[in-house]
C-alpha positions as CSV (number, residue, x, y, z in Angstrom):
1,X,53.3,-41.8,-118.3
2,X,56.2,-43.7,-116.7
3,X,56.8,-46.5,-114.2
4,X,58.6,-45.2,-111.1
5,X,58.6,-48.3,-109.0
6,X,57.4,-52.0,-109.2
7,X,55.7,-53.2,-106.0
8,X,56.8,-56.8,-105.8
9,X,55.1,-57.4,-102.4
10,X,51.6,-57.0,-104.0
11,X,49.5,-59.8,-105.4
12,X,46.3,-59.3,-107.5
13,X,43.3,-61.5,-106.6
14,X,39.6,-61.6,-107.3
15,X,37.8,-61.6,-103.9
16,X,34.1,-62.0,-103.2
17,X,33.3,-58.8,-101.3
18,X,30.1,-58.0,-99.5
19,X,28.9,-54.4,-99.4
20,X,25.7,-52.7,-98.4
21,X,24.2,-51.0,-101.4
22,X,20.8,-49.2,-101.1
23,X,20.1,-50.9,-97.8
24,X,20.8,-54.4,-99.1
25,X,23.8,-56.6,-98.5
26,X,25.2,-57.6,-101.9
27,X,28.2,-59.7,-102.8
28,X,30.3,-59.3,-106.0
29,X,33.7,-60.5,-107.3
30,X,36.1,-57.6,-106.9
31,X,39.7,-57.1,-108.2
32,X,41.9,-56.5,-105.1
33,X,45.5,-56.0,-104.3
34,X,46.8,-58.0,-101.4
35,X,49.9,-56.6,-99.6
36,X,51.9,-59.0,-97.5
37,X,53.5,-57.6,-94.3
38,X,56.9,-58.9,-93.1
39,X,56.2,-58.0,-89.5
40,X,53.6,-60.7,-89.0
41,X,50.6,-58.4,-89.3
42,X,47.6,-59.7,-91.3
43,X,47.7,-59.0,-95.0
44,X,46.1,-55.8,-96.3
45,X,43.3,-56.3,-98.9
46,X,42.6,-53.2,-101.0
47,X,39.8,-53.2,-103.5
48,X,40.6,-51.8,-106.9
49,X,37.1,-51.0,-108.0
50,X,33.9,-49.8,-106.3
51,X,30.9,-52.2,-105.6
52,X,29.3,-50.9,-108.8
53,X,32.4,-51.7,-110.9
54,X,34.1,-48.3,-111.2
55,X,37.9,-48.5,-111.0
56,X,39.7,-46.8,-108.1
57,X,43.4,-46.2,-107.3
58,X,45.2,-48.4,-104.9
59,X,44.8,-46.5,-101.7
60,X,45.8,-47.7,-98.2
61,X,42.8,-45.8,-96.8
62,X,40.6,-48.4,-98.5
63,X,42.0,-51.5,-96.7
64,X,39.4,-54.1,-95.8
65,X,39.9,-56.0,-92.6
66,X,39.5,-59.7,-92.9
């Protein structure tokens, strides 16, 4: 394994995320990456684990609008 690039525009945060699980709205602290955009667009918040705690890769398809 090797590092190919460091992404300096990304900040790691713990966000309280709400998700519907089995028909119920639940809230849980979730590790997220926040990507700042220079063009004035709102920051992208990307969860790094699923609501049940399984880790996932940073993927722009998982952006949460806030």
